[in-house]
N, C-alpha and C positions, 0 to 999 in steps of 0.2 A: 446404833441407838440414836434416836431422834428426840431431842428435847422440844417440848411445846407447852404453851400456856393454855391450849385448847383441851377440853375434857375428852378423855379417851377411856370409854368404859366397855368397849367391845372390840372384837377383831375387825368388824366392819368399819368402826370409827378409826381404828388404827390405820387400815388400808386407805381410807379416805384421806387421812393426814399425810400419808406417804405419797399419795397421788398429788396432793397439793405441792408437796415438796419437790417432786420431779419436775414441776413447771418452773422451778426457780431459775434454772439455767437460761431458759428462753427469756425470762424477765430480765435477767442480767445482760443478755445480748441486746435486747430491746433498749435498755438504758445506756449501754455502751454505744449503740447506734445513735441515740439522741445526743450523747456527749461528744462522740468523736466525729460522726458524720454531719450531724446538724450543728455541731459546736454550740449547743445551747448555753453552755457556761460562759461563753465569750461575748454574749449579746450585751450590749450597752443601752438597755432600755430603761428609762427613768421612772416610769410609773407601773404600778402593778397591773393595770388593765392592758397596757401594751405588752407586758411580759406574758400575761395570760393569753392574749390573742396570738402572739408569736408561738408560744408553746403549743397551742391547739393545732396550729398548722404543722409545726415540726413533729408533733406526735403522730400525725397522719402520715407524714413523709416517712418517718422511722418505721412505722407499722408496715407501710407498702414495701419498703426495702426488706424487712424481716420476712414478710409474707412471700416475697419473690424467692428469697433464699430457701425458705422452708418448702415452698411449693415445688421449686426446681429439684430439690433433693427427694421429696416424697412421691412426686408424680412426674418424673423426668420425660416420659414418653408421650404425654399429652401434647397437642398442638400448642404453640406459643400464644395463640389467640385467647387463651384463658387469662392471660395477663396483659399482653401487648395489643395495642390497636393495630389495624391494618397498616396504617401510615408508619407506625413505629417499627413493626418487623420488616416492612419493605425498605424503609430508610436504613435500617441496621444492615440488612443484606447488601443493599446497593453500596453503602459506604465501605463495609468490610471487604467485599469482594471486588470493589471498583468496577462494577458492571451494572449498567442501568436495567438489565433484564433480570427480573426476579422470578423464581419458580412460582407455578400456580398454586402449590401447596405450601403453607407456612412450615418452618422448621419445628422441631420438637422443642419443648420448653427448656430442656437441658441445653440443647445446642444454642438457643437464643440467649439463655442466661449466661452461658460461658462467653459468647460473643460480646454481650454487654459488659461483663466483667473484664474482658480483654480491653475494652475501651478505657477501663479504670486501672489498667496495669496488671491484671491477672495474666500469668504466663501460660497456664494450662498444661504444665508438665505432668508426667505421670505421677510424680511423687507429691504434687500440689493438692490433690483432693478437689473438692468442690469449692467454688468461689465463696468468699465470705461477704459480710454486709459492707465492709469498707470499699472493696473494689467494685461491688455493685452500686454503691452510692455514687462513686466517681463516675462509673460508666453510665448510669442513668442520667447524670447531669449532662454529660456529653451527648447522650442519645436525644435529649430534649432539643438541643441546638440542631443536631443532625436532622431530626424529624421536622423541625420548623423549616429548614432549607429544602428538604425533600418535598414538603408540601408546596412551597413556593414554586419550585421548578416543575412539579407535577401539574399545577394549575397553569403555569405559563406554557407548557408544551401541549396541554389539553385544548387550548384555544387555537383556532386557525390563525395563521400569520396575517398581519394587517396587509390590506391591499393598497398599493401605491399607484396613483393615477395622476397624470398631468392634465387630464381633461381633454387631450388632443387625440384624435384618431389618426392612425397611420395606415397607409395602405393604398 
C-alpha cells in the first residue's frame, strides 16, 4: 500500500504514482552523494548566494558520480569513452598498470569504473558487487590529479628535445 496526497482515480494513475515512487531510491542515493561525497553540510559559507553557487556545482558533481555508477551497471560493455575523455582513460590505465603503453582500444565502461573505484578504495572482491558512489567519488578525485600529470608528461614527451649548441664547429 502506498499513501499519497495525489489524486488516484484510475489504474493508470495508480501505476504512474508507483513509477514515481520507484525513483525514490535513486533520489536518496543522489542526496547521500551530495551529503557524504560533496560534504555539502560541512560548508561554512556565510551568504545565501555563495551557498547557492556552491550547491549548484556540487549538484552537478553528485549527478556525474551517480550517472557513472548507474551507467556502469546498466551498460557495462560499452567503451569507457561514453563517460571518460581520452586523456582520462589513458591516464587511468597508465597509472594502474604502471605501463606507459596503453592499448589502442579503450577498456569497457565496467572495467574503467572498477579501476576508478579501486583508486578510491574499492577492493573488487567477488562478494563486493559493483562499486558505489563513495568509492567512485574518491577515485574520480584521484583520477583528476593523475590525468593532469598525464597530460603534462604527454605534452612534454610529444615535443622534440631541445638542441644544445655551443656555436663551435668541430671537425
